[in-house]
C-alpha positions as CSV (number, residue, x, y, z in Angstrom):
1,M,58.0,99.3,113.8
2,K,59.4,100.5,110.6
3,K,61.0,103.9,112.1
4,S,62.3,101.9,114.9
5,N,64.4,99.9,113.2
6,L,65.9,102.5,110.7
7,T,66.4,104.5,113.8
8,R,68.5,101.4,115.0
9,A,70.4,100.8,111.6
10,L,71.4,104.2,112.0
11,F,73.0,103.6,115.0
12,V,74.4,100.6,114.4
13,T,75.9,102.5,111.1
14,T,77.1,105.3,113.0
15,I,78.7,102.9,116.1
16,I,80.8,100.9,113.5
17,T,81.8,104.0,111.3
18,F,83.3,105.6,114.8
19,L,84.7,102.3,115.5
20,T,86.2,102.2,112.8
21,A,87.5,105.7,112.4
22,A,89.1,105.0,115.8
23,T,90.6,101.6,114.9
24,S,92.4,102.9,112.0
25,F,93.7,106.2,114.2
26,G,94.7,103.1,116.9
27,Q,96.7,101.4,114.0
28,C,98.7,104.6,112.5
29,V,100.3,105.8,116.0
30,F,103.1,104.0,116.5
31,P,105.0,103.9,119.3
32,I,108.7,103.5,119.7
33,T,110.8,103.0,123.0
34,N,114.1,102.9,124.1
35,G,116.2,100.3,121.6
36,Q,113.3,100.7,118.9
37,S,112.5,101.9,115.4
38,Y,109.9,102.8,112.8
39,T,110.9,102.3,109.3
40,E,109.4,102.8,105.9
41,D,110.7,101.6,102.1
42,F,107.5,101.9,100.4
43,E,107.4,97.8,99.5
44,G,104.1,97.3,101.0
45,D,100.7,98.0,99.4
46,G,99.9,102.2,99.1
47,F,101.6,104.4,102.2
48,D,100.8,102.5,104.8
49,C,99.1,105.1,107.4
50,W,101.1,108.1,105.1
51,T,98.9,110.7,103.8
52,V,99.2,113.4,101.3
53,E,98.1,117.2,101.3
54,T,98.3,118.6,98.0
55,N,98.0,121.8,96.3
56,G,98.7,121.1,92.9
57,G,101.3,118.4,93.3
58,N,101.0,114.9,94.0
59,W,102.9,112.0,95.6
60,S,102.5,108.7,94.6
61,I,104.5,105.0,95.0
62,L,106.6,104.7,92.2
63,E,107.7,100.9,91.0
64,G,111.4,101.0,89.6
65,T,113.3,97.8,88.7
66,A,115.0,97.3,91.6
67,S,112.5,98.6,94.5
68,K,109.1,101.2,95.0
69,V,109.7,104.8,96.1
70,A,107.8,107.6,97.2
71,S,107.8,110.5,94.3
72,F,106.7,113.8,94.0
73,S,105.4,115.0,90.5
74,Y,103.4,118.0,89.4
75,E,102.1,119.8,86.2
76,N,102.9,123.4,86.9
77,N,105.4,125.5,88.8
78,G,104.9,126.0,91.9
79,D,102.6,123.8,92.3
80,E,103.4,121.7,96.2
81,A,102.1,118.3,97.9
82,R,103.3,117.3,101.3
83,L,103.7,113.3,102.6
84,I,103.0,113.2,106.2
85,S,103.8,110.5,107.8
86,P,102.0,108.3,110.3
87,I,102.1,109.8,114.3
88,F,104.9,108.6,116.0
89,D,105.0,108.6,119.9
90,I,108.3,109.1,121.3
91,S,107.9,110.5,124.3
92,A,109.5,108.2,126.4
93,V,113.0,108.2,124.7
94,E,115.6,111.2,125.6
95,E,116.8,111.1,121.9
96,A,115.9,110.1,118.4
97,T,116.9,110.4,115.0
98,F,115.3,111.0,111.6
99,S,116.9,109.6,108.9
100,F,116.1,108.5,104.8
101,S,117.2,108.3,101.1
102,Y,116.3,111.0,98.5
103,A,117.1,111.9,94.8
104,M,116.3,114.6,92.5
105,M,116.2,114.8,89.2
106,G,116.3,118.0,86.5
107,L,117.8,119.1,83.3
108,Y,118.7,122.8,83.6
109,T,116.4,123.9,86.6
110,S,115.7,121.9,89.8
111,D,112.8,121.8,92.5
112,E,112.7,121.7,96.0
113,M,112.2,119.4,99.1
114,E,111.6,120.8,103.0
115,V,111.9,118.2,105.9
116,S,110.3,119.2,108.4
117,Y,108.5,117.8,111.8
118,R,105.6,118.8,114.2
119,S,105.0,117.8,117.8
120,S,101.8,117.7,117.1
121,E,98.8,118.1,114.7
122,T,98.3,121.7,116.1
123,D,101.4,122.8,115.7
124,E,102.9,124.8,112.5
125,W,105.7,122.8,110.5
126,H,109.1,123.2,111.3
127,I,112.0,122.5,108.8
128,L,114.6,120.4,109.4
129,G,116.3,121.0,106.2
130,T,115.9,122.4,102.3
131,F,117.2,120.6,99.4
132,S,117.4,121.9,95.5
133,F,119.3,120.3,93.5
134,S,119.3,118.0,90.4
135,D,121.2,114.4,89.6
136,Y,120.0,111.7,87.9
137,N,122.5,109.1,88.8
138,N,122.2,108.9,92.6
139,F,120.5,108.7,96.1
140,Y,121.6,110.3,99.1
141,E,121.1,109.7,102.6
142,E,120.3,112.2,105.3
143,I,120.1,112.1,109.1
144,Y,118.9,114.4,111.9
145,N,118.8,114.3,116.0
146,L,114.7,115.5,116.1
147,P,114.0,117.9,118.7
148,D,110.7,118.4,120.7
149,L,110.0,114.9,120.9
150,S,106.4,114.2,122.2
151,S,103.7,111.6,121.8
152,T,102.1,112.7,118.7
153,Y,105.1,113.2,116.9
154,Q,105.2,113.7,112.9
155,V,107.9,114.4,110.0
156,S,107.1,115.4,106.7
157,F,108.3,116.0,103.0
158,L,106.9,119.1,101.3
159,G,107.6,119.2,97.3
160,R,107.3,121.9,95.3
161,G,107.7,122.3,91.5
162,L,110.3,124.5,90.3
163,G,111.0,123.1,86.6
164,G,112.7,119.6,87.2
165,Y,111.3,116.2,86.7
166,Y,111.1,114.1,90.1
167,I,112.0,114.2,93.8
168,F,112.3,110.4,95.3
169,V,112.1,109.3,99.0
170,D,112.8,105.8,100.5
171,N,114.1,104.3,103.7
172,I,112.6,106.2,106.1
173,E,113.7,105.4,109.8
174,I,112.5,106.9,113.2
175,A,114.8,105.5,116.2
176,S,116.0,106.0,119.3
177,T,119.4,106.9,120.0
178,L,119.4,103.6,122.0
179,G,118.4,101.8,119.0
180,C,120.5,100.8,116.1
181,A,119.9,103.8,113.6
182,R,121.1,103.9,110.0
183,P,124.7,105.1,109.6
184,V,125.2,107.4,106.4
185,S,128.0,109.0,104.8
186,L,130.3,105.8,104.9
187,Q,134.1,105.9,104.4
188,A,136.7,103.9,104.2
189,T,140.4,104.7,104.9
190,E,143.3,102.7,105.1
191,I,142.6,100.1,102.5
192,A,144.3,96.9,102.2
193,S,144.3,93.2,100.7
194,F,141.9,91.9,103.7
195,S,140.8,95.6,106.5
196,A,139.7,99.0,105.8
197,D,138.5,101.2,108.2
198,R,135.9,102.3,108.0
199,K,134.0,105.3,109.9
200,S,130.7,106.8,109.6
201,T,129.1,110.8,109.5
202,R,125.7,112.3,110.5
203,L,124.8,115.1,109.1
204,N,122.5,117.3,111.3
């Protein structure tokens, strides 16, 4: 009788663990259809389905005076860490964009950040852009048209410590082109007392 109860308890525990893992996985898959988007500003608790792969470096949530941001830090030059998004199902749209804001702090040298995507967990990371500069005062914005759309899509930020101080990432958005993707590089011309012409440039 005792052995039977133990076996039953182990079986129930296994089922609960499996269901919990399956539920967690399902909650971290975000479908994006025409007119929809996914946004992340890190204002919640933790990374909300984002994961970190570390090779000496680390990504964490840093709370500033106005908002929270994802922050890359490290101890030794050459340390790396990759911040990986949840899985996006964007197979139902023809085109999608990926936008974010970022800042890189340093004095005489700068760190490096690679922004990448992959179509599945078994796919290799494909680099969309590489950034390396120092600026104490400004956040910048970037936007890409995403290729190779799939039902198991992910993006990532790879931080590499090369002598700078911090890398910050915020205001991430994955959007169908029929949605309302965030404009970047806003410019105003023909400025008058009560009007101005405005345009935005999308960087690819």
